[in-house]
C-alpha positions in Angstrom: 33.8 -93.7 14.0 36.7 -94.8 12.1 37.1 -98.1 10.7 40.4 -98.4 12.6 39.1 -98.7 16.0 38.3 -101.9 17.2 34.3 -102.3 17.6 34.6 -105.2 21.0 33.5 -103.2 23.8 36.2 -104.1 25.8 39.0 -104.1 23.3 37.2 -100.2 22.4 37.6 -98.9 26.1 40.9 -100.9 26.5 42.9 -99.1 23.8 41.1 -95.7 24.3 42.6 -95.9 28.0 45.7 -97.6 27.2 47.0 -94.8 24.5 46.3 -92.0 27.0 48.4 -91.0 30.2 44.5 -89.7 31.2 41.1 -89.8 29.6 39.1 -87.8 32.1 39.9 -84.7 34.4 39.6 -86.3 37.5 36.5 -83.6 38.7 33.0 -85.1 39.8 30.4 -85.3 36.7 28.5 -81.5 37.5 24.9 -82.9 37.6 26.4 -85.8 40.0 27.3 -82.7 42.0 24.8 -81.0 41.6 22.2 -83.8 42.6 23.9 -85.8 45.1 25.3 -83.0 47.3 22.2 -82.9 49.5 21.7 -86.4 49.8 22.4 -88.1 52.9 26.1 -91.2 52.6 25.3 -94.6 52.3 26.5 -96.8 49.4 26.3 -96.2 46.1 27.2 -97.9 43.3 28.6 -95.7 40.0 28.2 -97.6 36.6 31.1 -96.6 33.9 33.2 -95.3 36.3 36.2 -94.4 34.4 38.8 -93.2 36.2 37.2 -92.8 39.2 37.0 -89.0 39.5 32.9 -89.5 40.8 34.0 -92.6 43.1 36.6 -90.0 44.9 33.9 -87.7 45.1 31.2 -89.3 46.4 33.7 -91.1 49.0 35.3 -88.2 50.8 31.8 -87.1 51.2 31.2 -89.9 53.2 30.0 -92.8 50.8 30.8 -96.4 50.1 31.6 -96.8 46.7 31.1 -99.5 44.5 33.2 -98.2 40.8 32.0 -100.5 37.9 33.9 -99.9 34.7 34.6 -102.2 31.4 38.6 -101.4 31.2 40.8 -102.7 33.6 43.1 -100.1 33.0 40.5 -97.4 34.1 39.7 -99.4 37.1 43.6 -99.7 37.8 43.9 -96.3 37.4 40.9 -95.4 40.0 41.7 -97.6 42.2 45.7 -96.0 42.3 43.5 -92.4 42.5 41.5 -93.8 45.5 45.0 -94.7 47.3 46.6 -91.7 46.9 43.6 -89.8 48.3 43.6 -92.1 51.2 40.2 -93.1 50.5 40.7 -96.6 49.9 39.2 -98.0 52.5 36.1 -96.6 51.3 35.8 -97.3 47.9 35.8 -100.8 45.7 36.3 -101.5 42.3 34.7 -103.8 39.7 35.6 -104.6 36.1 31.6 -105.9 34.2 30.7 -105.7 30.8 27.6 -103.6 31.4 24.6 -105.5 29.9 26.5 -109.0 29.9 27.2 -108.7 33.8 26.0 -106.6 36.8 27.3 -106.0 39.9 25.0 -107.5 43.2 23.0 -105.9 45.6 21.0 -103.5 46.6 22.7 -99.6 46.9 20.8 -95.9 48.3 22.8 -94.4 45.3 23.2 -95.9 41.8 24.6 -93.2 39.6 24.7 -93.9 35.9 26.6 -90.6 34.3 26.7 -91.1 30.3 26.6 -94.4 29.5 26.1 -93.5 25.6 28.6 -95.6 23.9 29.9 -95.0 20.1 30.1 -99.5 20.8 27.4 -102.3 21.8 25.9 -101.2 24.6 22.6 -102.5 26.3 21.7 -99.2 27.4 18.3 -100.2 28.3 18.8 -103.4 30.4 21.5 -101.4 32.1 19.2 -98.9 33.4 16.6 -101.0 34.3 19.6 -103.0 36.0 20.5 -99.8 37.8 16.6 -99.6 38.8 16.5 -102.5 40.1 19.9 -102.5 41.7 18.4 -99.0 44.0 17.3 -100.0 47.4 14.0 -98.7 49.2 14.8 -95.0 50.4 17.4 -94.9 47.6 18.3 -92.4 44.5 18.9 -93.7 40.9 20.7 -90.6 39.5 21.0 -90.6 35.7 22.5 -88.0 33.2 22.7 -88.3 29.7 23.6 -86.0 26.5 20.4 -84.4 24.6 22.3 -83.8 21.7 25.5 -83.1 19.5 27.0 -80.3 20.7 25.8 -77.2 18.8 29.5 -76.2 17.1 29.1 -79.7 15.0 27.7 -80.3 11.9 25.8 -83.2 10.6 29.0 -84.6 8.3 31.2 -83.8 11.7 29.2 -87.0 13.6 31.8 -89.3 14.4 29.4 -92.2 15.1 25.3 -92.9 15.0 24.1 -91.9 18.3 20.9 -92.3 19.8 20.2 -89.4 22.4 17.2 -90.2 24.5 14.6 -87.8 25.8 13.4 -87.1 29.2 10.2 -88.3 29.1 11.2 -91.4 26.9 13.5 -92.7 29.6 10.9 -92.7 32.7 9.0 -94.8 30.0 11.5 -97.1 29.1 12.5 -97.9 33.0 9.2 -99.3 33.1 9.7 -98.8 36.9 8.3 -102.0 39.1 9.3 -99.9 42.4 6.7 -97.2 43.7 9.2 -94.1 42.7 9.2 -90.3 43.2 10.6 -88.3 40.2 12.7 -85.3 41.8 14.9 -84.0 38.9 13.5 -84.3 35.3 15.4 -81.3 33.3 17.3 -80.5 29.9 20.9 -78.6 31.6 22.3 -76.2 28.4 26.2 -75.2 29.3 28.2 -73.6 27.6 31.4 -75.3 26.5 34.4 -74.9 23.5 35.4 -77.2 21.0 39.2 -78.9 20.7 40.0 -76.3 18.0 38.6 -73.3 20.1 34.9 -73.4 18.6 32.5 -72.0 21.7 29.1 -73.4 21.6 27.1 -75.4 23.7 25.5 -78.5 24.4 22.2 -79.6 27.0 22.4 -82.9 28.3 19.1 -84.4 30.6 19.4 -85.6 34.0 16.8 -87.7 35.9 16.8 -88.2 39.7 14.1 -90.8 41.1 13.7 -91.7 44.6 12.6 -95.4 45.2 10.0 -95.0 48.2 9.2 -98.2 48.8 
């Protein structure tokens, strides 16, 4: 990570969003679509919602969604996008520095898509809190990168990163309720680098149902 960038999480993400008119595509994460499309809509919590692509997709399918992010700028954009889509009455947004504060309540779906950060983040604590926030009968859905993209050489890595394993995350969650593991899988996808190099990247996905 370049030394000119801030290391405080709030400052880092505010700078990331404030220096670009749009950071993400606005499309929902493909693994969320794959894993949540067949779920019965209810209440959902989207952790690290950014500009709201996942929130809007869930809301459009009948969910009532709370989107959470550290960046006030990202949340303002997400709320504006929800209003433009006619979904403002189905969504709410809260600012949290996850690992320091966490939304209250229980939800039928808690989604944590790629909570991997170049600055400080209590990933283990956040994911345990995410599991505790799932209501009985609800779903915990986690997706994370399993490695750097295939085209990257070691000297190109922008920061040190820990890529949790499938079994490692299950052990780390230390689940305190009865759960059923529905998806435990590494998914390889094709993609291109910013300079046009082609390659692949593997993402891990966990979908668990709290059975009681």
